[in-house]
C-alpha positions in Angstrom: -142.4 -205.7 96.0 -141.0 -209.0 95.0 -137.2 -209.5 95.4 -136.8 -210.3 91.7 -138.7 -207.4 90.2 -135.8 -205.9 88.4 -138.0 -203.3 86.5 -139.4 -202.0 89.8 -135.9 -201.8 91.5 -134.4 -200.1 88.5 -137.2 -197.5 88.2 -137.2 -196.8 91.9 -133.4 -196.4 92.2 -133.3 -194.0 89.2 -136.3 -192.0 90.6 -134.7 -191.8 94.0 -131.6 -190.4 92.4 -133.7 -187.9 90.4 -135.4 -186.8 93.6 -132.0 -186.5 95.3 -130.8 -184.3 92.4 -133.9 -182.1 92.6 -133.2 -181.4 96.3 -129.7 -180.2 95.5 -129.0 -176.5 96.1 -127.8 -174.7 92.9 -124.2 -173.6 93.0 -123.4 -170.1 92.1 -120.3 -170.7 89.8 -119.5 -167.0 89.7 -119.1 -166.9 93.5 -116.6 -169.7 93.4 -114.4 -168.2 90.7 -111.3 -166.3 91.9 -111.5 -167.5 95.5 -108.0 -167.8 96.9 -107.1 -171.0 98.8 -106.5 -168.9 101.9 -110.1 -167.6 101.7 -111.7 -171.0 101.1 -113.7 -172.4 104.0 -112.0 -175.1 105.9 -113.0 -177.8 108.3 -115.5 -180.7 108.4 -118.8 -179.6 106.9 -117.6 -176.1 106.0 -118.8 -176.4 102.4 -122.0 -178.3 103.2 -125.3 -176.6 102.2 -128.7 -177.5 103.5 -130.7 -179.4 100.8 -134.0 -178.0 99.5 -137.1 -179.7 100.8 -139.4 -180.7 97.9 -143.1 -180.2 98.3 -145.5 -183.1 97.5 -146.4 -181.6 94.1 -142.7 -181.2 93.3 -142.1 -184.9 94.1 -145.1 -185.9 92.0 -143.7 -183.8 89.1 -140.3 -185.5 89.3 -141.9 -189.0 89.4 -144.2 -188.1 86.5 -141.2 -186.8 84.5 -139.3 -190.0 85.1 -142.2 -192.1 84.0 -142.8 -189.9 80.9 -139.1 -190.2 80.0 -139.3 -194.0 80.1 -142.5 -194.0 78.0 -140.9 -191.6 75.4 -137.8 -193.8 75.1 -139.9 -196.9 74.7 -141.8 -195.3 71.9 -138.6 -194.5 70.1 -137.4 -198.1 70.3 -139.4 -199.5 67.4 -136.9 -202.0 66.0 -137.7 -205.6 66.8 -134.2 -206.0 68.3 -135.2 -203.4 71.0 -138.5 -204.9 71.9 -137.2 -206.3 75.2 -135.7 -203.0 76.2 -138.9 -201.1 75.3 -141.0 -203.6 77.3 -138.8 -203.1 80.3 -139.1 -199.3 80.0 -142.9 -199.5 79.9 -142.8 -201.8 82.9 -140.7 -199.3 84.8 -143.0 -196.5 83.9 -146.0 -198.5 85.0 -144.3 -199.0 88.4 -143.8 -195.3 88.8 -147.3 -194.4 87.7 -148.8 -196.9 90.2 -147.2 -194.9 93.0 -148.9 -191.8 91.8 -152.4 -193.5 91.6 -152.8 -193.2 95.4 -152.3 -195.0 98.6 -152.7 -198.7 98.6 -152.3 -199.2 94.9 -148.5 -199.5 94.7 
């Protein structure tokens, strides 16, 4: 990837964040309610939870969703004033879709 390819950098950063969020363990809000401070876990890492491991199909689904989100937003930007933003979103989607095409195509 070229150092100045802003569309690729933007798309990859956002997609990595989406993948990171998809790996997060859901928090049971009801279990956290009403816990006294004395009963709360203490110490380094006491509240850490192991992250979920995404399967390859789950990763592909997240990447496709990110690309689709960009394409949908680009389609909504029809005003001439937004042509640059729409083009950038399409470029970001193209970067993500290239990664899904297979090895050696990205």
